[in-house]
Residue, then its C-alpha position, 0 to 999 in steps of 0.5 A: m518445508v517452504d521458506t516463506s520469507v521475502n526481503i524488502g530493503s533491509l527488512q525480512l518479512k516472515n511471508p509476503v502478505m501485507v495488509a494495505s494502508g487504510t484497510f486495516g486501521y492502524g493495526n490494532e483494531c482487529l486484534d480480537l479477530v486476527d492473529v497479526s503475527k501471521l502476517g508479513a507486515v501491517i501498513t498503517k492508514s495514512l498519517t498526516l501532521k495534523p488530525r483530519d476528519g476526512n471528507p463528508p459522507m458519502r465517501i464509500v460506495e459499492t460498485t460492480g466488482g469493487m468499491l469507490n472510496s474518498i475517505g480524505l486521509a481521515n486520521v488521528g494525526i502524528q502526535k496522537f498516533i505516537l502517544e496512543k497508537l504506537p505503544e500498542l503497535k510495538r507489542l505486535n509480533t509483526t513488521m510495522i510499516v507507517n504510511i505517511a501523506g503530506s500536502t507539501i514536500e516539507e510535510y513529508e520531511e517533517l513527518l519522517k523527522i518526527l517518526e525517526e525519533h521513535d522505536g517500533i517502526a520498521g519502515y515507511e510507505i510514502n503515499v504520493s497520491c495526495p494533493n499538492v496544495k502549492e501546485g493547485g491540488l494536483a496529486f504529487g504522484t502524477r508528476c514524475d519530478t515531484t515524486s522523484e523529489i519527495t523520494r530524494r528528500v525523505r531518503t536522506l532522513t532515514k536508513k529504514t526501508l523506504i517504499v513509494k506507493l505509486t498511482p496508476n493514473v499516469t501514462r507510464i507507471s514504470e517511468f515513476a518506478q525508475a525515478v524513485e529507484a534512482e533516488g534510493a527507494d527500496a521498493v515500490s507499491v504497485m498500484n494505488t486506486l484508479v479514479g472513478i465515478a458512480v452516479d445515482v440515476k434516481s437523483q442524477k447526482p454523484k454518489l460520492s460527496t467528492i464526485t470522484g473517488g478511488l476504485s479498488g477491489p477485483a475489478i481493477k486486478p487485471v490493470a494492477l497485474a499489467k502495471v506490476y509486470e510493466v514495472y518488473k521489466n524496468v526496475k530492479i528493486p522489489i515490487i509490492g503488488l496490490g489491486g483486487i487481491m481477494n484470495w491466494s490465487d490472486a496473490v500468486e498471480f501478482m508474484l508470477v508477474g513480478a511482485t516480491a510481496i503483496q498487499v491485501g486491501t478491499a478484501n479486509f472489509i469482507d474478512p479481516s483474516v483474509g491475509i492469513k488465509i492468503a499466506d497459508g494458501i501461498q505456502k500450500y501452493c508451493e508445497e504442492r508444486r515442490i517449490s522450496r522458496v516463495i521468492d522463486l515465484k517472483g517473475a516466474m510467469k511462463l511466456 
């Protein structure tokens, strides 16, 4: 038997496979299709203080080897989430992690304070790839000082596992990982989407209403692997790897370069049960190689 459990902060997950924020709804939409109890964790789509309709269409475009999205953090808002979503999510037999997003640092703090009053939430993933309205719209996560400040301020509000989701759209992602580690983050998610554009040559217009969007899918996997490896060499806290994972082999690659756990994102749009298949595949890989613990894959790349 293989011990498939991994630890992220104070959490022990039954296996290292999570579903990424924004790719699995709030966690209850696929219950007729997927046995979520077989996942290590479900991460909700990003929550904001007030409901958001998101960006106008087109806001998803297929590209070679991936997709561009500019959803714009569409969500029901924190109050409706608590009233309508959380009661059902509490009944899911898996770890529930809530992803939060704000347009000011104070909004991140307010979201944490509200969520801390309710049971059923095991931890938080902080989305710092949001535009900072006080700084002219520049994403929080592209400045090390603001990423650090958000982490420091929300860390004081909770003892639950705190994960910071880092953007790759910076020069040295490891500097950001080191900064949030110093402020008490329990783990980092590496990486969020890359900025990209798609153009319709017939109309000569951008395909997305917002012009640019976030590139995800298999096209970004080599970049994501490099970012995970960079971070692994520079921090001690667990890394949750994501970016183009489509099958168990992809997931194992991320663990070999330093990830403790992984998130499946774009692949969920093709097959909502892919996370379970990946978890099974990782276990079989370990069985075939007589690896007794999945965690032993972490950083085991041979150089």
